[in-house]
N, C-alpha and C positions, 0 to 999 in steps of 0.2 A: 067440029067445034064442041068443046066440053061445056056442059051445062051444070051450073051450080045453083041449087035452090037458095032463095032469099033467106029462109030460116037457117040454113047451114052457114051462110056467110055471116049472119048476125051472131050466131052462136060462137063462131070462130073469133069474131071481133071482140065479143064479150069476154071470152076466155083469155084472150091476149091482154086484156086490161086488168085481169085479176092479179093481186100481189101474190107471187109464188114464193114459198119459203121451203127450201130444200136443205135437209141436214145431211151432210156428207157422211158416208160410212167411215168408221175409223180406219186409218191406214196401217196395215200390218208392219211391224218392225221386223226387218229381215233376220236380225240376230235372235230376237225373241221367238220367231216362228220355228227356228231350228230346234227349240226346246220341246216342240210337240212330239219329237221322236224321243222316246224314253231311253234309247241307247246312246243319245248324243251327250258327250261330255263325261266327266267322272261320275261313277255310279255309287250311291251310298251303300255302305256295306262291303264294297270292293276296293274303293280308293281310300287311301289314308288322308286325303285332303280334308275330310270332314271330321278329323280328329287332330292331326298333327301340324296343320298349316300354321305358321307363325307370323305371316305377313300382316301389315296394317291394311292393305287394300282388300276390298270385299272379295271373298272367294266365290267361285262358281256355285250355283247359278245366280247368286245375288248381284253379280256384276252386270247382269242383263235385267233391267228393272221394268221394261215395258210389258204390258199384258200379252199373253199368248192367245191370239184370236183363233176361232174354230177353223180346223183344216178339213172337216168332214161335215156332211149334212145329216139330218136325222134327229131322232129324239135324244134328249139329254140322258146321261146315265142316271140310274135311280138314286144315287147318293151324291150327284154332282154338286147340288146346292150346299150340302153339309161340308164337302171338301172345299168348295169355294170360300165359305165362311172361315174355315180353318186356315186355308192358305193366306187369305187377307190378314187374318190375325197374326199368322206367323211372320209376315213381312214386318209388322209392327214390332214384334219381339226381336226378330233378327236385327232390325235397325237400331234398337236400344243397345244391344250388345256391340254392334259394329261401332256405334258412337263412343261406347266406352273404350273399346280397343284403340280407337283413334285419339281419344282425349287423354288417356292415362298410360303410364308405364309402371314397371316394377317399383321404382322409387316413389311414385305417387302414392301407392298403397302402403308401402313400408313407412313412409313419413307420416301417414295417418294412423299408424299403429296396427296395421294388418299384416298377416304372414307374407313372406317374400315369394310365396307360390301363387298369390292371389291373381296377379296379372296373367300368368299362364293358364289358370283355371278359367278366367273370364274369356280368354282367347279360345280355349277349347270349347266352351259353351257356345261361343259365337259360331265356331265351325259346325257343331252339332245342329245349331239352328239353320245354317245353310243347307245341311243335309235334309232337314225337315222340309225346307222349301222344295227341294227336288222331289222328295217322296210325295208331297201333297200335289205338286204339279202333275205327277204321273198317275195319281189316283183319279183325276178329273178326265172325263172322256174328251176326245177331240171334237165333239159336237158342241162343247161349251167353252166359254171364255175362261181362261186361267188367269186370275187376277195378278196384276203387277204391283209394284211398290208405289207408295205415296211418299210424301215428305213428312217427317215426324219430328216433333219437338218434345223433349222430356225435361221435367223440372229438377234435374240434378245440377249442382253447382261445384261439387268437389267429389273426391273419392268416397267419402263417407256417405253422402247422400245418394251417390250412384249405387253403392252396395245395399243401402236400405231399400231403394227401389227395386233392386235385383230380388231381394227376399220377398218383397210384396208381390212382384209379378210372378215369381215361381210358385208361391203358395196359392195365389189366386188362380193360376193356370191349372193347378191340380183340381181345384173345385170345378173349374170350367169343364175340364175333360170328363169328370164324373157325370156331368149333365149331358155333354155332347155325345158320349159313347152310347147313350140311350136312343139316339136319333137315326143312325144308319139302318138301311133295310137289309144289307148283306152281312153275313157272318164274317166274311173276310175283312170288311171295313171295321167291324167291332174289334177284331183281333189286331189290326194295324193301329188303331187308336190306343189300345191298351199298351202295345209295344212302345209307342211314343210317350205315353204317360209314365212308364217305368223309367225312361231316360230323364224326363222332367223331374221325377221324384229324386233321382240322384243329384240333379242340380240343386234342388231344394235342400236336400240333406247336407250337401257340401256347404251351402250358404249358411245354414243354421249352425252347423258344427264347427267348421273351420274359420268362418268369418266372425261369427258372433260368440262362439264358445257356448252356444245354447244346446239344451237337450233337443235332439231332432225328433224324438218320439212325440207324436201328437195324440196319444191315447189309442183306444182300440180301433178307431175308424177315422178316416179323413171325412171332411164335410161333403155331403151330396147336396147340390143345388140343382133343381130340375130345369131351370130356365137359362140354359147356357148362353143364348143370344143376348140376354140382358147384361151378362159379364162382358161379352164382346163389344157391346155398345159403348162401354166405358172407355175402350181404347180409341174411340173416335175423338176423344178429347186431346189425344196426342198428335192427331193429323193436322198439319199446318193448313190454314184456310186456302181453299181453292188449289190444293197441291196434289190432287188425285187425277189420274187419267180418266177421261170421260168414257173410255172403253171398259173400265172396271165395272162389274155389276154392283148394285147397291150392297152396302155392308152395314150390319149383317142382314140377311134375309131369313125369316121376317123380322121386323124390328118394331116394337110397340112404342118406341120413343118416350119412355117413362120419364116424368119429371123427377128431379133429384130429391132425395130424402131431406136435404137441407137446401132449399131454394135461395139463391143469392138475391141481395137487394135489387129491386128493379126488374125482376124476371117473372112477374105475375103471369105472363103468357104461357109459361111452362111450369107453373106451380100446380100442386095437386088441387083438385076440385072435390069438395065433400058435399054429399047430399044430406039435407036436413032429415033427421029421423033415422038415419042409417048408422049402423055400428061399424067401427073400424078397429083394426088390430095391427100392432107391430108383430111381424112374424120373424122369428129368429131361427135360421137353419144352422144346426150344429151336429156334427157326426152324421148319422143316417136319419135323424128325426128333426122335429121342429117344435118350438114353443111359441104360443101366441099370447100377447098381452094386450088387453083392451086399452084404447087410447081415447082421450077426451079431445075432440076437435071443435068443440063449441065456440071457442074463441078465435078460430083461425081467420075468419073474415075480418075481425077487428084488428088483426095484426099480431095476435098472441102466438107464441111458438107452441108447437106440439112436442112436449117433452116425454121421453120414454126411458125407463131404466132397464138396462140389460138384466135378464133374469139371473139371480144369484146362484141358481143351482148348476149353471154351466161350469164344467171343469175348465180351468184357465189354460187350456192347450189348444193348438190348432187355430182355426179361423171360424168366425161367425159371419154369415151372410144375412142381412136384414132387409125386409121390404115392408111396405105399408099396404094392407089389403082390406077388402070389405067382407072377408070371410076367414074364420080361423083356419090356420094352416096354409092359406093361399093355395088351394088344391088345383086351380087352373090359372093360367097367365091372365085371363080376363078379370080375375078377382084382384089383381095387383094394381094399385093406384099410384104408387110412388116407390122409388128405389132405383138402383140397388145400393146398399151401403156395405162395404167390406171392412170388417173389424178384425185386424190381425192381433191375436192374443199371445203369440209366441214367436219370437221373444217380445215381451211386453214393451221394452224401450223403443223398439222399432215401430210397434203399433201406435204408440203415442206420437212418435216423430211424424208418422204419415197420416195421423188422424185429421 
């Protein structure tokens, strides 16, 4: 006869009465898991798919949108987090171009006054972005999640607004990459990111020169902004609510969730907080340097706006990145209290359209 102690029986009864909440592990998507093999499917640099494909349907690997779950155990790769951020951002950029390919044709752009080659170039950029997806997937080790796509909504209503947003995204992406390239630990990762940046620079140059007829030269240097993830955080505005896979890692990591430079009405919960007696500065990043301008925040609590004038000494080329900080130059991310604002200077009409 088996004997069971009274305490054991009571413990078992109590445990049975407790409310258990179990979160099921994400279910791997069979097609997505095939992508864990870097030799699966067309290979960027070998297949012409990533340049010459003319179809409307999403090309490989963008036709498989689920996250790729880890297929091995062990420590994450030293640069996995950087590549995860970049892959998640790339899904947003790819989706923008894919939506453009689906929404417009050659006639759409010609009717709006743009060259008859515009549609083909947008399609080719879309293909390049699909190649970037595959390259970034392969850079993440199989011990980490490789982010999948979300659902994205972009504020373009016609061919002109689509091309304006194209220029904005391409110029901002170059600034993002100048910051991101400082983060990887491996030299190979640095090189890979520079290789991607040069392709994006070609996209930007085409947009400025062929689409807008603008001078593509931005002066002696593009803008360097040290806090790349704050640029990535802006792309969260394009993600449709609750339309991201729960298996995707947080994006971006880390994320300071800075309040916007211009808080909308009724959003005090995410508005900047200023300490009495502390000095604050608008910090403008342009080319490889920055300029700080002291700002008066004394009337903020009473509802007054904090107005800042862009320094007149900046050459009207390229792009300006602006943040609000409690230290001149915003030398550390912890000194930044609000931002980021992206001010496109070239071409000026597009900057005004997107302001």
